[in-house]
KENU-590282 format. One record per residue (C-alpha): residue number from 0; residue in three letters; x, y, z negated. Coordinates in steps of 0.2 Angstrom, whole numbers. Example, Ala and Ser with C-alpha at 12.3 -4.5 7.8 and 13.67 -1.06 7.14 Angstrom:
<recs>
0/ALA/62/-22/-39
1/SER/68/-5/-36
</recs>
This chain:
<recs>
0/MET/-71/-122/-79
1/SER/-79/-130/-64
2/ASP/-69/-136/-49
3/LYS/-83/-133/-36
4/THR/-86/-117/-25
5/ASP/-96/-116/-9
6/ASP/-88/-99/-4
7/PRO/-81/-101/14
8/ARG/-67/-89/9
9/ALA/-60/-102/-3
10/LEU/-45/-107/7
11/ALA/-29/-116/1
12/VAL/-13/-106/2
13/PRO/0/-114/13
14/SER/15/-114/1
15/GLY/28/-124/11
16/ARG/41/-114/21
17/ILE/39/-125/37
18/ALA/20/-124/36
19/ARG/21/-105/34
20/LEU/34/-103/48
21/SER/22/-114/59
22/ARG/8/-103/56
23/LEU/17/-87/60
24/SER/25/-95/76
25/SER/8/-101/82
26/MET/1/-83/79
27/THR/16/-75/88
28/ALA/14/-87/103
29/GLY/-4/-84/104
30/VAL/-2/-65/104
31/ALA/12/-67/118
32/GLY/1/-78/128
33/ASN/-13/-65/128
34/MET/-1/-51/132
35/ALA/5/-61/147
36/VAL/-12/-66/154
37/ASN/-18/-48/152
38/GLY/-2/-41/160
39/LEU/-4/-52/175
40/ALA/-22/-47/177
41/GLN/-18/-28/177
42/LEU/-4/-31/189
43/GLY/-16/-40/200
44/GLN/-27/-25/200
45/GLY/-12/-14/205
46/GLN/-10/-7/187
47/ARG/7/-5/178
48/PRO/4/-13/161
49/SER/9/-4/145
50/MET/17/-15/132
51/ARG/8/-6/118
52/ASP/-9/-8/127
53/LEU/-6/-26/130
54/LEU/-2/-29/111
55/LEU/-15/-18/103
56/THR/-30/-27/110
57/PRO/-45/-32/99
58/GLN/-41/-50/103
59/ASN/-23/-49/97
60/ILE/-27/-38/82
61/THR/-40/-51/76
62/ARG/-28/-65/78
63/VAL/-15/-56/68
64/ALA/-27/-50/54
65/ASP/-35/-67/52
66/GLN/-19/-77/52
67/LEU/-11/-65/39
68/ALA/-26/-66/28
69/LYS/-26/-85/28
70/MET/-7/-85/24
71/ARG/-7/-72/11
72/GLY/10/-68/2
73/ALA/23/-57/10
74/ALA/16/-59/27
75/MET/-1/-52/22
76/LYS/7/-38/11
77/ILE/17/-31/26
78/GLY/2/-32/36
79/GLN/-7/-22/23
80/LEU/7/-9/23
81/MET/5/-7/41
82/SER/-14/-5/40
83/MET/-14/8/26
84/ASP/-18/22/38
85/THR/-23/13/54
86/GLY/-37/26/57
87/ASP/-24/38/63
88/VAL/-14/26/73
89/LEU/-25/13/81
90/PRO/-42/15/90
91/PRO/-57/14/78
92/GLU/-62/-3/83
93/LEU/-44/-10/80
94/ALA/-43/-1/63
95/GLN/-59/-9/58
96/ILE/-51/-26/62
97/MET/-35/-23/52
98/ALA/-46/-17/37
99/ARG/-49/-35/34
100/LEU/-32/-36/26
101/ARG/-38/-24/13
102/ASP/-56/-29/10
103/ASP/-59/-47/14
104/ALA/-45/-58/8
105/HIS/-46/-77/6
106/PHE/-44/-85/-11
107/MET/-38/-102/-18
108/PRO/-51/-116/-20
109/PRO/-53/-121/-38
110/ALA/-43/-137/-37
111/GLN/-27/-127/-31
112/LEU/-31/-113/-44
113/LYS/-31/-126/-58
114/GLN/-14/-133/-52
115/VAL/-7/-116/-54
116/LEU/-14/-113/-71
117/ASN/-8/-130/-77
118/ALA/9/-126/-71
119/ASN/10/-110/-80
120/TRP/1/-113/-96
121/PRO/2/-126/-110
122/ASP/-7/-143/-108
123/ASP/-21/-138/-120
124/TRP/-24/-120/-112
125/LEU/-42/-124/-107
126/GLN/-47/-127/-125
127/LYS/-43/-109/-130
128/TYR/-55/-102/-118
129/LYS/-74/-99/-120
130/LYS/-77/-95/-102
131/PHE/-66/-95/-86
132/ASP/-74/-90/-70
133/VAL/-66/-99/-55
134/ARG/-73/-87/-42
135/PRO/-61/-72/-42
136/ILE/-67/-54/-45
137/ALA/-53/-48/-33
138/ALA/-41/-57/-20
139/ALA/-26/-49/-12
140/SER/-10/-53/-4
141/ILE/1/-60/-18
142/GLY/-13/-65/-31
143/GLN/-31/-66/-36
144/VAL/-39/-60/-52
145/HIS/-51/-70/-63
146/ARG/-62/-64/-77
147/ALA/-61/-75/-93
148/GLN/-65/-75/-111
149/LEU/-55/-82/-125
150/LYS/-62/-90/-140
151/ASP/-53/-77/-151
152/GLY/-65/-64/-142
153/ARG/-54/-56/-130
154/ASP/-61/-52/-113
155/LEU/-47/-55/-100
156/ALA/-43/-51/-82
157/ILE/-31/-64/-76
158/LYS/-20/-61/-61
159/VAL/-14/-78/-54
160/GLN/0/-78/-41
161/TYR/-3/-89/-25
162/PRO/8/-104/-25
163/GLY/24/-103/-15
164/VAL/23/-85/-12
165/ALA/39/-80/-21
166/LYS/49/-93/-12
167/SER/42/-89/5
168/ILE/46/-70/4
169/ASP/63/-71/13
170/SER/56/-82/28
171/ASP/40/-72/29
172/VAL/49/-55/30
173/ALA/61/-62/43
174/ASN/47/-69/54
175/VAL/37/-53/53
176/GLY/53/-44/59
177/VAL/54/-55/74
178/LEU/35/-51/78
179/MET/39/-32/76
180/ARG/54/-33/88
181/MET/45/-43/101
182/SER/30/-30/101
183/GLY/41/-17/110
184/LEU/34/-3/100
185/LEU/50/1/90
186/PRO/60/15/97
187/LYS/75/11/106
188/GLY/90/11/94
189/PHE/79/10/79
190/GLU/87/0/64
191/LEU/74/-11/58
192/ALA/85/-22/47
193/PRO/87/-10/32
194/TYR/69/-8/31
195/LEU/66/-27/31
196/GLU/79/-29/18
197/GLU/71/-16/6
198/ALA/54/-24/9
199/ARG/61/-41/4
200/LYS/68/-34/-12
201/GLN/52/-24/-16
202/LEU/41/-40/-13
203/HIS/53/-50/-24
204/ASP/50/-38/-38
205/GLU/31/-38/-35
206/THR/30/-57/-38
207/ASP/38/-56/-55
208/TYR/22/-54/-66
209/VAL/33/-52/-82
210/LEU/41/-37/-74
211/GLU/24/-30/-68
212/GLY/17/-33/-86
213/ALA/32/-22/-93
214/GLN/27/-8/-80
215/LEU/9/-10/-86
216/ALA/14/-7/-104
217/ARG/25/8/-99
218/PHE/11/17/-90
219/SER/-1/13/-105
220/THR/12/22/-116
221/LEU/15/36/-104
222/LEU/-4/39/-102
223/HIS/-10/35/-120
224/ASP/-15/53/-124
225/ASN/-22/57/-106
226/PRO/-41/55/-107
227/ALA/-43/55/-88
228/PHE/-36/38/-86
229/ILE/-38/20/-93
230/VAL/-24/7/-92
231/PRO/-28/-11/-96
232/GLU/-19/-18/-111
233/LEU/-6/-31/-108
234/TYR/-8/-48/-116
235/ARG/10/-55/-117
236/ASP/4/-72/-125
237/TRP/-4/-77/-109
238/THR/8/-69/-96
239/THR/21/-79/-87
240/PRO/31/-75/-71
241/GLY/16/-82/-61
242/ILE/2/-76/-71
243/LEU/-2/-58/-78
244/ALA/-15/-57/-92
245/MET/-23/-41/-97
246/SER/-39/-34/-104
247/TYR/-54/-33/-93
248/VAL/-59/-15/-89
249/ASP/-76/-12/-80
250/GLY/-78/1/-66
251/GLU/-84/4/-49
252/PRO/-73/6/-33
253/ILE/-66/23/-32
254/GLU/-74/26/-15
255/SER/-91/25/-23
256/ALA/-88/42/-31
257/GLN/-90/50/-13
258/ASN/-109/50/-17
259/ALA/-106/59/-34
260/PRO/-108/78/-36
261/GLN/-95/89/-29
262/ASP/-88/94/-46
263/THR/-86/76/-50
264/ARG/-76/72/-34
265/ASN/-65/87/-36
266/ARG/-61/82/-54
267/ILE/-56/64/-48
268/ALA/-45/71/-34
269/ARG/-37/84/-46
270/ASN/-33/70/-59
271/LEU/-26/59/-46
272/ILE/-15/73/-38
273/GLU/-9/78/-56
274/LEU/-4/60/-60
275/THR/6/59/-44
276/LEU/15/75/-48
277/LYS/18/68/-66
278/GLU/25/52/-59
279/LEU/37/61/-48
280/PHE/43/76/-58
281/GLU/40/71/-76
282/PHE/40/52/-78
283/GLY/52/48/-64
284/LEU/42/32/-62
285/MET/29/29/-49
286/GLN/16/16/-44
287/THR/20/17/-26
288/ASP/5/7/-19
289/PRO/-10/20/-16
290/ASN/-22/6/-10
291/PHE/-39/12/-14
292/ALA/-42/-5/-23
293/ASN/-30/-1/-36
294/TYR/-42/12/-43
295/LEU/-59/10/-52
296/TYR/-70/24/-58
297/GLN/-82/24/-73
298/PRO/-96/36/-70
299/GLU/-102/35/-88
300/THR/-85/41/-95
301/GLY/-78/50/-79
302/GLN/-62/40/-81
303/ILE/-51/32/-68
304/VAL/-45/15/-71
305/LEU/-28/11/-65
306/LEU/-24/-6/-59
307/ASP/-9/-16/-51
308/PHE/8/-10/-56
309/GLY/18/-22/-46
310/ALA/24/-9/-34
311/THR/30/2/-49
312/ARG/47/10/-46
313/ALA/59/21/-55
314/LEU/64/35/-44
315/ASP/82/41/-40
316/PRO/84/57/-50
317/VAL/93/64/-35
318/ILE/78/62/-24
319/VAL/66/69/-37
320/ARG/77/85/-37
321/GLN/77/85/-18
322/TYR/58/84/-17
323/ARG/57/98/-30
324/ALA/68/109/-19
325/LEU/58/104/-3
326/MET/42/109/-11
327/ARG/49/126/-17
328/ALA/56/129/1
329/GLY/40/124/9
330/LEU/28/134/-2
331/SER/39/150/1
332/ASP/41/146/19
333/ASP/60/147/18
334/LYS/64/139/35
335/GLY/83/138/31
336/ALA/80/129/15
337/ILE/67/118/22
338/ALA/80/112/36
339/GLN/94/109/23
340/THR/83/100/11
341/ALA/75/89/25
342/GLN/93/84/30
343/ASP/98/81/12
344/ILE/83/69/10
345/GLY/87/60/26
346/PHE/73/65/38
347/PHE/87/69/50
348/VAL/106/69/50
349/ALA/119/82/55
350/GLU/121/74/73
351/THR/102/75/76
352/PRO/99/86/92
353/GLU/93/103/87
354/THR/77/101/97
355/HIS/72/86/86
356/LYS/78/95/70
357/ASN/67/110/74
358/ARG/52/99/77
359/ILE/54/90/61
360/VAL/55/107/52
361/LYS/40/113/61
362/MET/30/98/55
363/ILE/35/102/37
364/ARG/31/120/39
365/LEU/14/115/46
366/ALA/10/104/31
367/PHE/15/117/18
368/GLY/7/131/28
369/VAL/-10/122/27
370/LEU/-8/119/8
371/ARG/-1/136/4
372/ASP/-14/146/13
373/SER/-29/138/4
374/THR/-34/144/-13
375/GLU/-46/129/-14
376/PHE/-40/116/-2
377/GLU/-54/106/7
378/PHE/-47/89/10
379/ALA/-61/84/22
380/ALA/-60/100/32
381/THR/-42/99/38
382/ASP/-36/91/53
383/LEU/-18/91/46
384/SER/-16/72/48
385/GLN/-21/73/67
386/GLN/-9/88/69
387/MET/5/79/61
388/GLN/2/63/72
389/THR/2/74/87
390/GLU/19/81/82
391/GLY/26/64/78
392/MET/21/57/94
393/ALA/29/71/104
394/LEU/45/69/93
395/ALA/45/50/98
396/GLN/42/54/117
397/GLU/57/66/116
398/GLY/68/51/111
399/PHE/70/54/92
400/VAL/76/39/83
401/PRO/74/41/64
402/PRO/89/37/53
403/PRO/87/24/40
404/LEU/78/32/25
405/PRO/81/28/7
406/ILE/67/16/1
407/ASP/62/29/-13
408/VAL/58/41/1
409/LEU/48/29/11
410/LEU/38/23/-4
411/LEU/36/41/-10
412/GLN/29/47/7
413/ARG/17/32/7
414/LYS/11/37/-10
415/LEU/8/55/-6
416/GLY/-1/50/10
417/GLY/-12/38/2
418/VAL/-17/50/-12
419/PHE/-21/63/2
420/LEU/-32/50/11
421/LEU/-41/46/-4
422/CYS/-45/64/-8
423/GLY/-51/66/10
424/ARG/-62/51/8
425/LEU/-70/60/-8
426/GLU/-72/76/2
427/ALA/-64/85/-13
428/LYS/-59/103/-15
429/VAL/-44/107/-26
430/ASP/-35/122/-31
431/LEU/-17/114/-28
432/SER/-7/129/-34
433/THR/-12/128/-52
434/LEU/-6/110/-51
435/TRP/11/111/-44
436/ASP/16/128/-52
437/ALA/20/119/-68
438/TYR/32/107/-60
439/LEU/41/120/-49
440/ALA/45/134/-61
</recs>
């Protein structure tokens, strides 16, 4: 294990609370300064500045993306969540900048990596290894992954948590909340606090690698007889709260399959959709992070490799029943049942104005109508996302303030949307009715 690397992306993680607070404060001050300068310039030109336009400039988005990428931890994780589908929210040039949070993370330099390994493993750990590559094969918000080989012959993928990440979650979440409030983009009356609290809880779970290892093992058991998927094997003897050790499984980025034959892309999409339905209606357990980096594809076997189970969550059985009822109502276009189930789930409340309720029901009917009317649904040919965005913006302009939703609903919607995006990226065509019929009978 060498202590040297020349990669400029090797950057120590700021682990102290004060150091992290200072970075976020500096970022926030810089963004506010840019907004003030640009706002004054627009006023000087006789224009009325828009808070959204002042905030969402390439200069500000670059500042935010770069600083969150350097900090890593909860701050970057929240940024990743915000950038899951920036292509439908931000202009293309800004979406490209935010994509850095998914594709170009910094990683720990070898000296800091070694400190973390020494703190988690026995003093003689290095003597047990035949090879340990200090340059990570992947780096994300909470940890980075290294390939290594033990002298007993095992080929490992080792996820190492960044130092100080778990302890910094509470302050990071609070500080990102301040940044979101000062942006002026939140609807008037919107209750941000419940969402920040749920984000804080979720992130604490994701930094417990023993818990993630248990979820990895659960999915390995659940999918043991399913030839479409590969789940790495957990190595408990090298796993700690700060290090997750598993078998190394090779594969290509899932997006690379977009160059495969149409039948191959269709099969991948069908398998991913079927897995999501199984998670929801059969397992009651869902890996809620649909980031493309959490999937690999093996062209030689046709199998999908599932990675990263930190965001796995047991779903509330009540919400599972509600989503089954919503799908039945939507696919039969039962407007009354759609409205009642949408209210049961929490998309709106009894006191919500009828105009807002009607628009939300219209959005749900729109989505199911597109799905219901297609014998073979073409994910790349639909403009459903754009239609839903248009309706959502109109709803916001009408003054709708969404009520606090259960975290299971938020994460479930995120997973469904992410799988839809991935199927669109693959330009897949899938007969959906044959998939969901088995779960709605």
